[in-house]
C-alpha positions as CSV (number, residue, x, y, z in Angstrom):
1,X,90.5,102.1,121.6
2,X,87.0,103.2,122.7
3,X,84.7,103.1,119.6
4,X,83.1,106.4,120.7
5,X,86.3,108.2,120.1
6,X,86.1,107.3,116.4
7,X,83.1,109.5,115.8
8,X,84.3,111.3,112.6
9,X,84.0,110.0,109.0
10,X,86.8,110.3,106.5
11,X,87.4,109.0,103.0
12,X,91.0,107.8,102.3
13,X,92.2,108.8,98.9
14,X,95.2,108.0,96.7
15,X,96.7,110.0,93.9
16,X,96.4,108.6,90.4
17,X,98.3,110.0,87.5
18,X,97.1,109.2,84.0
19,X,98.1,110.1,80.5
20,X,95.5,111.4,78.0
21,X,96.0,109.4,74.8
22,X,94.6,112.1,72.6
23,X,96.8,115.0,73.6
24,X,99.4,113.5,75.8
25,X,98.6,115.7,78.8
26,X,99.2,114.1,82.2
27,X,96.3,114.4,84.6
28,X,96.4,113.9,88.4
29,X,93.3,113.1,90.4
30,X,92.5,111.8,93.8
31,X,90.4,108.6,93.9
32,X,89.1,106.5,96.8
33,X,92.1,104.4,98.1
34,X,90.1,101.3,99.0
35,X,87.5,99.6,96.8
36,X,84.8,98.7,99.3
37,X,81.2,99.8,98.8
38,X,81.4,102.1,101.8
39,X,84.3,104.4,101.2
40,X,84.1,106.5,104.4
41,X,85.6,105.0,107.5
42,X,85.4,105.9,111.2
43,X,88.2,108.0,112.6
44,X,89.2,110.0,115.7
45,X,90.5,113.4,114.7
46,X,92.6,115.2,117.3
47,X,94.4,118.5,116.8
48,X,97.8,118.4,118.2
49,X,98.6,120.6,121.2
50,X,101.1,123.4,120.9
51,X,103.7,121.4,122.9
52,X,103.2,118.4,120.6
53,X,103.6,120.6,117.5
54,X,106.9,122.0,118.9
55,X,108.1,118.4,119.4
56,X,106.9,117.4,116.0
57,X,108.7,120.3,114.4
58,X,112.0,118.5,115.2
59,X,110.8,115.7,112.9
60,X,108.3,117.1,110.5
61,X,107.2,120.7,110.7
62,X,103.9,120.1,108.8
63,X,102.2,117.8,111.3
64,X,99.1,119.4,112.8
65,X,96.6,116.6,113.5
66,X,96.7,113.0,114.9
67,X,94.0,110.8,113.3
68,X,93.2,107.4,114.8
69,X,91.7,104.6,112.5
70,X,91.1,100.9,113.0
71,X,93.8,98.7,111.6
72,X,92.9,96.6,108.6
73,X,93.7,98.8,105.7
74,X,97.1,99.6,104.2
75,X,97.6,103.3,104.7
76,X,100.7,105.0,103.3
77,X,102.2,108.5,103.6
78,X,101.3,109.2,100.0
79,X,97.5,109.2,100.8
80,X,95.2,111.8,102.1
81,X,91.9,111.8,104.1
82,X,88.9,113.9,103.1
83,X,85.8,114.6,105.2
84,X,82.6,113.7,103.3
85,X,80.9,116.7,104.8
86,X,83.6,119.1,103.6
87,X,86.3,120.8,105.7
88,X,90.0,120.4,105.6
89,X,91.9,117.8,103.7
90,X,94.4,115.8,105.8
91,X,97.6,114.8,104.1
92,X,99.1,111.7,105.8
93,X,102.7,112.4,106.8
94,X,103.4,109.2,108.8
95,X,101.6,106.0,109.8
96,X,102.3,104.6,113.3
97,X,100.9,101.3,114.6
98,X,99.4,101.3,118.1
99,X,101.8,101.0,121.0
100,X,100.1,98.0,122.6
101,X,100.4,95.2,120.0
102,X,100.3,96.9,116.7
103,X,97.1,95.1,115.8
104,X,94.2,97.3,116.9
105,X,94.6,100.7,115.4
106,X,96.8,103.1,113.4
107,X,97.8,106.6,114.3
108,X,98.1,108.8,111.2
109,X,100.1,112.0,111.7
110,X,98.7,114.5,109.2
111,X,99.0,118.0,107.9
112,X,96.3,120.2,106.5
113,X,96.2,122.6,103.6
114,X,96.7,122.5,99.9
115,X,98.4,119.7,98.2
116,X,99.0,118.9,94.6
117,X,95.6,117.3,94.0
């Protein structure tokens, strides 16, 4: 993977549910998924073509973007990616290891739009 293609910055987030001890109300919030000092990571964000979306519709009708990140973190389909500068939030729908040896990068198939966070 050419490092120049990973020119975007994203912040991986995970959903955390907590129970307020005073009134018993359950709150849901999105927190950084990884605890490193630098929370934003490099990524390549690619909108899927119309043909790819039609193919993806057979599997998952929500997928609109392919996001490439370096391997080394444990991404799951319950996470999301947020741009530090604003813009859309990308909900991870599937995590796919690279086709070469599974050790260099991950492809995250994502949808955009409102989620429950």
